[in-house]
N, C-alpha and C positions, 0 to 999 in steps of 0.2 A: 734862634732856632738851632744853632750849631750844637749846643750842649744837648738839646732834645734828641737830635738825630744820633749822636754818639751814644746817648743813654739807651735809645731804642735798639741800637746795634748790640749793646751788651745784653739786653733782655732777650732778643731773638737768638743771639749766640748761646745764651744759657738754655733757651728752649731747645735748640738743636742738640746741644750736648746732652740734655736730659733725655731726648728722644733716642739718641744713640745708646745711652746707658740702659734705657728700657729694653732696647733690642738685644744688647749684649748680655744682660742679666735676666732677660725674660720676666720683667715685672711691668706693672701698669705704668703708663707714661705719667699719669698724675702723681703717682708715688715718687718717681724719679724727679719730677719737677719740684715737689715739695722739698726733697732732700737737697737738690741742687740749690734751691733758694736759701735754705738754711746755711749750707756751707759757703755759698757765695757771699752772703751778707757778713758772715763771720770772717772770711778771708779779706774782703775789701775793708772791713772795719779795722782789722788788725794790721794789715800790710800797708794799705793806702790811706787809711784814716778817712775813707769816704763811705758812702752808702749806695744802695740801688735806687734811691729816690722813691721809696715806696709811698711817701706822703704826697708826691706830686699829683695834681688833680687829674692829668690825662692818664696816668697809670692807674689811679683809683677808678676812673671811668671804664677803661678797658677791662680791668679786673672785675668790676661789678657787672659789666655786660657779659663777660664770660660766664660768671656764675648764673646769670639769668638764663642764657641760652642753654647752658649745660643742664640746668634744672628742667627747662622746657623739654629738651630731648629725652631726659629720663622719664618724664611723664608720658611722652608720646610713644615710648617703647612698650607700653602695656598692650598686650594682645587680647582684645575683647573676646574673641572666640574661645581662647583657652580659659580665660577667667570665667566665662559662663559655664563651661563644662566642669571645671574643677574648683568652683568658688568656695565650697565648704572647706576643703582641705587647705587651699591657698589662704583663705581668710583666717582659719584657726591657727595655722603655722605662723602667718604674718603677724597677727595680733599678739600672740604669746611671745614671739621673737622681739616685739617692741616693748610690751608691758613689763616683762620680767627684768630685763636690764635697765629699763627706765627707772623703775622703783628701786631696784637693787643697787645700781650705781649711784643714784641720788642719795640713798641711805648711807652707802659707804663713804661718799664724799663728806656728808654732814657729820656722821657719828664716828667714823674712823679717822678722817683727815681733819675734821674740825672746820670745814668750810661753811660759809654763810648759807642760809636757806636758798636764796636766789642762785648763788653759784652752784649749789648742789643740784637744783632742778635743771640748770643748764647742763651740768655734767650728765645727768640722766638722759637728757635729750640727745646730746652729742654722742654718747656711747651706746644708745639703743639702736642705732642705724645698722643697716646691712648694705654693703656696697654692691649695687646692681652691676657696676662696671667690672668688679673682680669676678663676681659670679658668672656673668655672661661670658667673660673672656675664658674662664675655665670650661664652661659648657661648650663653647665653640671649639676650643683646642681638642677636646676629646670626642666631639660629636654628640654630646649629651643634650645639646639644644634641640635636637631632632626627636627626642624621646618624650613620652608623657611625663616621666620623672623630672626631666630638665625644664620643661615648659611650666610645670606646676611650681617648681622651685622659683623660677623667675617671677611668676605671678605673686608668690608669697613675698618676694623681695619688694614688690610694689606696695603691698599692704603695709609692710613694716615702715617703709620710707614715707608713706602717706601719713601714718601715725606720727612720725617725727615732725613732719611739716605742720600738722594740725596742732601738736603739742607746743611747738615753738611759737606759733601764733597765739594760741589761747593763753599761755602762761605769761608771755612777755610783752604782748601787744596791749597797750592801755585801752580800756573800753570807754570811748567818748563819743560825742556826736559824729566826729570824723570817722570813727570805727564803724558806726552804723551806716554812714554814707558809703564807705568803702564796701561793706558787706552787701548793701543793696545794689550798688552798681555792679559789683562783681557777680552777684547771683544772676542779675538780668543778662549780663554778657555771657556767662557760662551757659545759660539756657538757650540762647539764640545762636551761639557761636557755631555749632556744628552745621546747622541749617544754612546760615549765611555763608560760611566758608566754602562749602561744597559748590554752591551756586556761583559765588564770586570767582572761584578758581576755574570752574567750567567755562565761564564766559570770557574771562580776561587772562587766564593763566597760560602757561606753555610758551611764553615769549622770552627772547634773550634779555629783556630788561629785568628779569628776576622779580616780577611783581609779587610772587608768593612770599619771597623772603622779606620784602618791604612791608607787606601786609602783616606778617607775623611779628616783625620788629615793632611795628606801630602798636600792636596789641600789647606786646610784652613791655615796651617802654611806658605806654599809657597806664596800664594797670600797675606796673611797678612804681611809677611816679605817684599814683593814687595811694598805693600801700605805704610809701615813704611819707606822704602827706598825713596819713592816718597813724604815723609813728610806728609802723610795722616794718617788715622787710620785703624788698622788691622780689626776692626769689619765691615768696609764698604763692602769689597768683600765677607765677610762671609754671609751677608744677601742675596746678589745676588746669591751666590752659592746655598744657600738653596732654593731660589725662582726658579731657573732654574731646580733644582732637585726635586721640589715638586711633580711632576707627576711620579717620579720613586722611589727615596729614601723615599719621604714622604709617600708613600703607603706601604712601607715595615714595617709593624707594629712591627715585632720582632727586626729589626735593630734600629728603633726609640726608642723602650723600652731600649735596651742595651745602646744606646747613652745617654738617659736620666739618666740611672743609674750612668754612669760615670760623667755626667755633674752636676746633682743635688746632687749626693752623695758625691762628692769630690770637684769639681771645683767652682761652683757658690757660695757656702758659703764663699770662700775666696774673691770672687768679691764683694758680697753685704756687708759682714761684714767689709771689708776694706773701701768700699764706706761710710758706716755709721760711721766708726771711724774717717773719715776726716771732719765730721760735727762739727762745733764749736757751742756748746750750749750757750756759753757766748755771741757770736755774735747774736744769735736768741733772747736771753733774753734782749739784749741791745736795739734792735729795732724790736719788734714783729710785728708791723704794716706793715713792708715791706713784710713779709711772708703772712700776711692776704691780702694785696693788690694784690699780685701776684696770689694768689689762686682765689680771686674774679674775676680778669680779665680773667684768664683762663676759668673758668666756664661760665662767661658771654659771652665770644666770642664763646665758643662751643654752648651755648644755642641759640644765635642769628643766627648761621650758620647751625647747624645740624637740629634743629627742623623744620624750614620751608621746607627744602629739603625733609625730611621724609614725611611731609604732602603732598608735591607735588607728591610723588610716592604712594599716597593713603594709607599711614599708618594711623591708628586711632590716636587720640590725645594721648591716653595712650601709644601706641606703640612708637609714636614720642618722647614723653618725656622720656620714658625708654631708647630708643636709644641714646638720647642726654646725659643723665646722664652717661651711660656706656661709650660713646665716650669721656666723660670728664675725665675719669680715666687716670692715667699715672703711670708708675713705671720703667720698665726695660730700655727702650730707653731714657727716660728722665734722669735717673741717669747716663746712659752711656754718654749722651751728656754733662751733667754737669761735670762729671769726666774728660772727654776729654778737656773741657774748662779749668779746674783747672790745668791739667797736661801741657797744652800748654801755660799757663800764660795768657789766655784770661780773666779769672775772678780770683778774689782773694779768700781767705779762707772764708771770710764773705759772699760774693756773692754766693759761692758754697753752703754754709750752707743754705742760703735762698732758693736756687733753689731746693736742695734735700728735704728740709722740705716741700716745696710746692708740689713737686712730690709725696712724701709720703702721704700728706694730700689728694691729688687728687685721690689716690688709695682707700681711705677709705670713705671720705665724700660723693662724688657722688654715690658710690655704695650703701651706707646705705639709701640715699634718694630714689634711684631708686627702691630698693626692698621694702621699707616701703610704698611708695605712688604710684608708677607707674608700679608695676609688672603686665604684661599683662596675667592675669589668664585665660582669655578666650582662649588663645593659648595653655595653659596647658591642658585645657579640650578638645580642638579640634585640638591638635597637629598633629594627623595623617592626617587630611585633609589639613594641610599646609606644609606637607613634600614634598620636591622635589623628583621626580622620575627620577633616572639616569639609563641608560641602564646598563646591567650586566657587559659589558666590561669596564665600567668606574665606579667602585664602590666608594662610598663615604668613606672617612676616618674620623673616629670620634676620633681624637687624641687630647690630651691635649696640652696646651701651656706652655710657660715658666712662672715661678712664679714671 
């Protein structure tokens, strides 16, 4: 166990360093963790001739658990009240934000880069995402999360990422009797889950034993194991569980804060540092234009799809461009999809490195452009007049998202 404790010390030390870097440079913690993982693996390999132990079973378990809880929290962030009021705009923006880069990036990977069909479809999935984490952080920083504009944009992010989750499952999950069993059990659970959860928490919750967290972990591990048994990915049911519980668990601010403490304090550093450690710097250095081409295609397809539909729904030019740039960001689900492809043998190490590098760049470059040139300052001045009014029995939740 001595080696395990020292290895855990290194990982937590890297997580602490990544957090400090995110504070100093004002970037998402997940972004800094990926970069720190890449640099740490490169330095340890070159200087000490050792590795971070990314293949160890306990690190893989903590990493996988972090991805599952992170995905669940992302689904739980959906605000049902906002989605009901602005569903047409949110659905249209979200769907086009997914479909255009999904097909565009897949076509570029296949016809421009010469990648295989399966690797190209995986590329389309990974680069079609929008980072709810980045979008929410920007909304919160400028107070746009309190406006109708900001809340609608966050709802559109949910639609985009839901499309990513569905596409990942439909394209790469083999359809067998196990798939049917998983779909049947999952559907039954999703239908009864809101009713059961409310009553179970009302009767037994609110105790120091953290019954609510254990209940949710039981669901996530159980359906995650069933998904893995069906040769799918454990994060897929996690997002849907979060979505169906958004109106119950998602509104329990204290429970969400406790889950975030567990997730971001211990689990997600293992996921993002491990993801970054798998990036091949030598592959990127050998062919940097592949990374540049993928980034340009992603941003271009987002621009040609999101901007026109935002204008259709009577957003100003500045609001439309700001929405487009933020919808071009990617981080969590893009890296999850890329790592899924690497683990399943759909893409190789070099292709994974290109995809993760593109995902990281898309979390930074569009955000910088949006805040520098297209920040809708008139909404900051008139934010109160653009805020949606929700009846008291359906309070808004102003919670953060995954980094």
